[in-house]
C-alpha positions, 0 to 999 in steps of 0.5 A: 499499499503506497497511496490513499484509499480514494473511497475513504475520508478526503478532507475538503479545502473548507477542512483543511484551510480551518485547520490551518487558519486555527493553528496560525492563529494561536501560534502567530497571535498578532504576529511572530516579533522573532521574524521581523528581525529578518529584513523583510526583502530576505529570501531564502530556502529550506530543505525537510528532512525525517529523522525516523521510517514512517509514512507521509502524511500532510500535505495539503496542509503544509502548503496551505500554511505556506500559501497563507502566510505568502502564496508566493513561497513555492514546496517542491514535494519528494514525496507522496501522502501514503508513501514510505519514508525511511530516516534521513529522506528528504520530503520536500525543499521550501523556498520565498520570502525568510520571513514567511518561511519562518514564520510558517515552519511550527505549524506546518511541522506539526501538521506533518509530524502529526498526521505522518505520526497517525498514518505510520502506526496505521500501517504497523497494525494493517500490516500485522493482520495483512491477508485475514480479510478483515478491515481495521477502523479508525473511531471518535477518539482523536484529536478535538478539530482534528477530525477529518484530517486524522481520518484521512491519515488513517486511510493514509496508513492503510486502515478505514475509516468509522463513522465521523461524528454522531449525525452520519451512523448509529451506534446504540450502545449500553445506555441507549438501549436502556433508555430506549427500553431494548435492543428491537426499540432502538433499531426500529428508532433509528430504521424511522427516524433516519431510513438509510442510516447504517444501524449498528448495535454494541452488545456484552454478550452473546445473549444480546446479540441474538437480540441484534440479529433478531432486530435486524441491524446492518453491524454488531459491535462484540465489546471486549468478547472473548476470542472464543464468543468471538468465534461463535458469534462470528458462526450464529451471525452466518453473515446475517451482518458484519461483525465488529470486535472492539476493546482489548486490542494490542499487537498481541491480540490483534492477529487473533482477532482477526483470525476469528472471522470477523469483518472489523476491528475498531481500535481507538489507538490509530488516532488515540495514541500516536507519535508524532513522526521526528522531523527536521526543517533547515536553511540552505 
C-alpha cells in the first residue's frame, strides 16, 4: 500500500483551511516578533527531512500553511501522502520570503508530524493483519478539531474509517438500549428516524447478540468478547450482519482477533495514541 485509499475520507479545502487558520491564529497571534528581525526583503530556501522511518501524510496542510502566509512561496515535494519514508529522506524543499518560511515552520511541521505519525501507526497495525481480510477501523477518539485530518491519515496508513461523528451513522450502546427500552426498540426507532443510515448495535454477550440479530441491525459491535465468543458470534451470525470487534486490542491480540472471522476491528489507538514523526527543517 503506497497510496491513500480513494474511497475513504478526503478532507475538503474548507476543512484544511479551517485547520490551518486555527493553527496560525494560535501560533502567530499579533505577529511573529522573532521573524521580524529578518530583513523584509530577504529570501531563503529550506529542506525538510525525516529523522525516522514512517509513512508520509499531511502535504495539503503544509502547502496551505505557507500559502496563507505568502502565496509566492514555492514547495517541491519528494514523496506523496501514503508513501513509506526512511530516516534521512528529503521530504520537500521550500523557498520564498524568509520571514514567512520561519513563521510557518512550526505550524507546517506540526501538521506533518502528527498526520505522518498517525499514518505510520496505522500502517504498522494494517501489516499485522495482512492476509486475513479484516478491516481495521478508527474511532471518534481523535484530537479535537482535527478529526477529518486524522481520519484521512488513517486511510493513508492502510486502515479504514468508522463514522465521522454522531450524525452519519447510529451506534447504539448500553445506555441507548436502556433508555430506548431494549435493542429491538432502539433499532426500530433508528430505522424510522433516519432510513438509509447504518445501524450498529454494541453487545456485551451472546444473548445480546441474539437480540441484535433478531432486530436485523446492519452491524454488531462485539464489546470485549473473548476469542472463543467472537468465533461463536461469527458462527451464529452466519453472514447476516457485519461483525466488529472492539476492546483489548493490542499488538499481541490483533491477529488472533482477525482470525476469528469478524469483518472489522475498531481501534482507538490508531488516532489516540499516535506518536508524532521526528522531522527537521533547516535553511539552506
